[in-house]
N, C-alpha and C positions, 0 to 999 in steps of 0.2 A: 426642568425649566431653569434657565439662567437666573442669576441674582437680579439682573435688570428686569427680566420678565416677571419675577415675583414681586418686585417693588411696583412695577407698573400695574400689575393685576390688583394688588392690595390697595393702591391709591385710587384706582378706578372703582373698586368695590366700595371703598369708604365714601367717595363722592356720591355714588349712586344710592347706597343703602344706609349710610349713617354709622355712628360709632358702635351701637349695640350689636347690630347684625355683623359688623366687621370683626368685633371681638369674638363672637360665636364662630365665625368662619375661620379665623386664624387659629383659635383653640382647637377646632375640629381637625383642621389640616395637620396641626402638630400631633394630635392624638393619632391620626391615621398613619403618619410617618413613623410613629413609635410602634404601632401595633402591626402594621402590614409591611413586611419585608418582601422584596421581589427580586428575583434573579431569573433572567430569561435562560431557559434550558434548551439549548440547541439540540436537534436530533443527533443521536450518536452516529458515528461512521457506519456501524453495523446496521442501524435502522435506515440510513440513507442508501446503503448498498442493497438492502432488501427492497426498498422502494424502486430503485433503478432496475432491478431484475423482475419486478412484478409485472405480470401480463394481464391487462384488463380485457374483458370479453369484447367490449365495443368502445374502444377509445375514441374520443371526439377531439376535434381541433379547438383549442381555447385561444382566443385572441386577447392580448393585453394591450389596451389603448392608453397612450401617454400623450397628453397635450403639453408641448414644451414651449417655453419662451425665455430666451437668454439664460438658459439653465447653466449653472456653474459646471465647469468641466468635471470636477470630482463627483458632483451629484449625479451627473449623467453616467459617468463611469461606474459608480456604485450600483446604479439602477440596472444597467445592462448586465453587469456581472452577477447581480442577484437573479437575473433570468437565466443566464448561462449555468448557474448552479442548480437549477431546478431538476429534481429527480424524474418528474414526468416530462417527457420530451416532445409531445405533440402539441406545440404551441407556436404562436407568432407574436412578435412584439411590433406594434404599430405606433410609430412616433409621428405625431402631427405637429410640425414645427412652425411657429409663427414669428420666430426671431427676426430682428432687423439685421443682425450680423450673421456671419457664417460659423460662429463658434460651435453651435450644436451640430450643424451639418458636418463640420470637420471631424468632430469626435465620433459621430455615428458612422461616418464613412470609413474611419479607421477600424472600427469594430466590425463593420460589414465584411471587411477582408478576412476576418477570423471566424465570424459566426454567420450562418445562413438563415437565422430565424428573424432577422431585423428587417422591417419594411419602413422606409423613411419617406415622409410626405412633406414637401416644402409648401407651406401655405402662402398664397399671394398677399394676404393681408392678415393683420391681427384683429379678429372680429370678436374677441372676448372668449372667456373660458368655455362657455356653452357651445358656441358656433365652432370654435376650434376643435373641441372634443368631438362634436358631431361629424366633422370631416374624417376624423380617425375612425369613428364608428361606421361610417359609410364604407370606408375602405376595408374594414375588417372582414375576414372570410370565415372566421370560426363559428361553430355552432353555439358557443358561449363566449361572452365578451366581459372581461374584467377591466376595471378602471384603476389606474395607478398614477398618483401625482408625481411630477417630474423630479421631486427632491426626496422621495421615499423609496423604500426597498421591500421586497418580499423575502420571506424565509425560504430556505431551499426546498422545503416540503410543501409549500403553499399549493401549487397546482396539482400535486399528487393527491392532496386531501380534497381539493375541489372535484377532481375526477372521481375519486372514491365516493363522494357524496352523490354525484350524478348517477353512478352505476348502482349504488345501494338504494337509492330512492325508488319507491313504488310508482311515483309519478315523475314526469319530466319537470324539474324545478323551473320556476320563473326567476328566482333569485336565490343565490347562495351567499352567505356572509360569514366572516370569521371574527374571532377576537383579535385584538391589536394591542400594541404598547407604543411607548414613545422612546426615541433614541436621541442622544446628543448629536451634535453636528458631525462628529467623527465616527459615529456608529460604534463607539466603545462602551457606552453605558446605556442600559435599557431600564425604563422606569414607567410608572403609572400604567400598569396593565389594565385593560378594559375587558373584564369577564362579562360577557353580554347575556342578556335574556334571550330565550327563544322568542319567536314572533309574538309580539304583544301590541295589539293595535293601539290601545289608549296610551301606552308608554311611547309608542312611535309618534303619536300626535304631540307629545311634549318635547321631544328632542330626537336628533338623528343618531340614535344609539346604534344603528346598524353600520353606518359609515364605511370604514375600511376593514377588510378587503371585500368588495362587493363584486359579484360575478352574475351577469344577467343572461337569460336565454336570449340569443341573438334576435330572434323574431320579435321579442318583446321590446328590447332596447332600440332596435332599428325603427320600430313603429312609434314609440313614445318620444325618443330623442330628449336631449336636454333643452330647457327653455331659457332663452336669453334674459327674459324679464326676472328670472330668479338667480342671476349670476351672483356668486358668493355662497348660495345654498342650492345650487343647481343639482347636486347629487342627492340632497335631501328631498327635493321636489320629485326627482325621478324615482327614488325609492318609495315615496308615498304613493305615487301613481301606479307603480308596479304592484305594490301590495294591494291597492284598491282593485286592480284587475284580476288578481289571483283568485282562482276558484275556491280556495280554501287554505288554511294555515299550512297544510302539508306541502304546498307549492313554494313556501318560503323556508329555506333550510339554513340552519345555524350550525357551523362547525366550531365547537368549543375549544379551539386551539389558537394561540397567537401565531398568525401567519403574515402579519404586516407590521413593519416598523415605521412609525410616523416620526420623521426627523424634525427635531426642534432646532431652530436657528433664529437669529435676531429678526428676520423678516417674515417668519412663518407665523400662522395663526396659533399654532400649538404653543409657541413661546410667548406670544403677546396677543391674547385674545382680542384686546380692544383695537388692534391694528386693522380689524375688519368689522367695525360696527355695522356697516351696511349689510354684511353677510348675515348677521343675526336678525336684522329687520327683514331681509329676504326670506330667512327661515321662518319667521313668524307668519309672513304672508303665505308661504307654502303650506304651513300647517293649517292656517285658517281656510285656505282653498280646499285642502283635503278633508277637513271636518265638514265644511259646507257640502262637498260632494257626497260624503258618506251620509249626512243627516238629511240632505235634500232641502235644507234651510240654512240661512246665514247664521253663524254663531261666532261671536267675537273670541279671538285668541290673543292673549296678552303676554308680554315678556315677564318672566319672574325676576327676582333679584339676582339670579344666577345667569350669566351670559350664555345664550344658546339654548336656554330651557324655557318652555312655554306652558301656559295654562289655558284650558278651554273654559269659557264662562257659560256653563249651561244654566246655572241658577236653579230655581225651583222647578223648571220645566224639563229637567233632564230626561225623565221617562217618556215625555212626549217627543222630545227631540231625538232620543236614542231608545227606540222600542226594543233594541237588542239587549239593553241593560235591565236587569231585574232588581238589583240591589246595589247600594253604595255604602261601603263601610269606611269608618274612620279610625284613628288611633286611640288607644286607651293609655293612660299614664298612671304610674305609681311611683311615689318618691322622686318625681322629676324625670323619670325615664319611661320609655315605651314599654308597656307590659302586655299589650294585646292589640288587636286590629287585623292587619293583613296576615294571612296564614297560608302555609302550603297544605297539600291534601292530607298530610299527617298531623296537622294541628300545630306545627312549629311556627312561632311568631317570626315573621320575616325580619323585622327590625328591632327585635327584643333587646332591651337594655340601652338603646340609643338615647342619649340625653335630649331633653326637650330643647328645641332651638337648633339642634344639629340636623343636617340633611342627608347624611350617609355617603358612602362611596359613590362618586359620580352623581351626587344629589338624588339618588334613587329613592330614598325614603320620603322625599318631599314631593314626589311627582304622582300625578294621576296615572293609574295603571290597572290592567286587568289582573285579578288574583284568583286563586283556586278556592279560597274561603275568606270570609270576613267575620269578625266577632259580632254576635247578635246583640251584645251590650252597647254597641255603637254602630247602628246601621239604619239606613232608610230602605224601604221595600216598596216596590210597585204595588198599587192597590189590588190588582187582580191576583197577586201572589200571597195576599194576606191569609186566605184560607189554608194555603199550604204551610204558612208560618204557624198558624194555629194548630194544624195537624201535628206538627213537629214539637212545638213548645207548650201548647195549651193556652197560649196568650192570644188575644185578639190582634194585637199589634205590638211592635217593639216599644217597651216602656222601661226607661233606665231605672226608675224607682223599683218596679216589680222585679227586674232582672238583677238588681244589685245584691239580692240575697243569694244568688247562685254562687257556688264555689267556682273557682277557675276551671277545675276539671269538668264540672257539669256544663259550664258555659261553652267550653271548647267542644265538648261532645255534641251538644245541641247545634252549635254553629256549623260543625262539619256535616252533620246529618242534613240540615236545611240547605247548606250550600251545595252539597253533593246532589241533592234533588234538583236544584236549579241547573247545575252543569249537565246533568243527565238530560234535561230538556233543551240544552243548547243555549241557555240563558247566561249572559255575561254578568260577572260580579266585578264592580269597579272599586278601587281603593282611592280615597281622596282625603288628604290630610286636613282640608278645610271643612270637612263635615262637622 
């Protein structure tokens, strides 16, 4: 992010959240910069050669749809060249251009003389990001359709890994997504890698962590389309609806590799988040609509102090509104740092050691999310599951005073045993820092 972007973000955060939260946010950001060093490691030439020679059993056509509007020449050139560099070759690039001038048209036509994978569509009017993209989706002929912003680029192995995921999956995926990072305007420096979670419904209700690079089964995206009323967060709304329609989590596939470079420049949301406040409100409405659809009842969703991140206000009625949830766990603190709470299946505390008031990388530690286990020393349990809790712990119900005598080792062991039994029954365990 540029210095100007940092100043604008900090000033906006101060105005919205006050001095105390801003001090915490700045301190955490500096701590993250010190602790987490990142360097994008491009695939080696040997690996790229291997991918180019690889023969898939049933290769499918992948369409990459790009809505364009007065795109800078260098941005469009970089985008097209990033497609030309792809090691998987069965693809088409569909550019839906709503520009008022011929600048994009001229650049694309020059490249069409060199490459045969480009399809150019000149739109008669600029009807907004959703409608413009939908025109490209309508024109796409691939069995899978990926979305690419007009100022971003793909890594050369992106489509290869997408095709590998399609071929290796036991089901035909509805949605495939990858990790991503950010790049400066010249694509010289890469930073802020986003190492994403596998599909996590409640985490998705809090923010569009799936984002880039997203590839949809064509039948799904052509049926759903982007909705104009959510312009600014149209991709988030589409992802939420796609995941709602999926028959199970196995239909939502995550590729844990950086395959997308999100370019930061002075007019992009990545460099200046407050430049598109309307987008965050659209995102909130999209999340609220998705939660309502999932619960069957209206539930309020509010913005958090972090732009683009939301919180669902279930209140005391969470188990009535969400019968899929059986337990809600919260964080435990010792000496001002997280000492327990959300855990993986092996009992590792997910945010262990994080100072109180910090939110973690991409604010993950502050968000509602599904977890494999939660510490029984800070948990709420659905009434019908209390007999199971008693079977495991010998206690009628969670009681902080009675459980305070447990050693950390015993508490973790009992927590894992109880939560494993919940997951075996298909019951969701949610983590909520406000518990």
